[in-house]
C-alpha positions, 0 to 999 in steps of 0.5 A: 709178337712179343713172347713174354709170358706165352705158353706153348704146347708141343704137337709134334716132334721127330725126337719122341712121340707126343702125348696129346693128353700131356704134351710138353709145355713151354712158358716163354719170357722175353726182354730186350732180345733175350729169350729164357723160360722153362718146360715140363711134360711128356718125357721131361720132369723139368727143363730150362732155356736161354737164348736170343731173338732176332725178328722171327728167329729164336736161338736157344741153348736148353737143358732138361731132366728126363722122367726115365733118369738122367738129363739132356741138353742141346741147341736149337733154332726156332722160327715163329710163324702165325696160325690161321686163328691168330695164335703163334707157332714155333717150328723148331730145329734142334740137336742134343749135345753129343748127337749130330741128328737134327730133329724138328718139333712144332709147338703152338701157342696155348689158348688162354 
């Protein structure tokens, strides 16, 4: 279940509406328990994340530039699951810096 080179698309989020025609896309890299990557789409011009993985749990810090201007950052914890069709699914609990609100997003592995 290595995440190296896998692309995921957001399908739901409690923090914003997800545009099904242009959802946020995440590209993951993994090596020796380290996780890093980038994302763009929906409300995000460009974003980066870095963190660690322990079995099916991912913990990251992230920051991104917003299309409406400004930036946002925070921390998240994701659980790796498997879809019925074999693709991976990430269920992420996250919060933005300076805000105690807990959000949840779901991303599924993009088909090649």
